[in-house]
C-alpha positions, 0 to 999 in steps of 0.5 A: 908013653911016659912023660918026664917030670919036666914035660909034665911041669911045663904042661901044668905051668901052661907052657905047652910049646916048651913041653912039646920042645922038651918032649921032642928033644927027650924022645927024638920025636917029630913035631906033630907026634910030640904035639899029639902026645902033649895034647892027649896028656892035657886032655886026659888030665884036664881036671888037674890043669883046670884046677891049677889054672883056677888057683892062679886066677883066684890068686891074681884076683886077690892080689888085685883086690889088695892093691885096690884096697891099699889105694883106697886106704892111702887116698883116705889117709891123704884126704884126712891128714 
């Protein structure tokens, strides 16, 4: 079964429930059937989904480092001024 870009985008955004709801509405499917299709797509495309998830995680890690470094610089500025 061909999935719409909306369903694929929801899956890749880690919004599985939204993807199932979209698929059910678009294809007039039952809950179990739509869930099985989304699960099969996710399993078949695990490498793409994992890669995107890692990218988001590393972005959050970098943001956290920047915030911590900013705090350290601010504390040093306040201590020496």
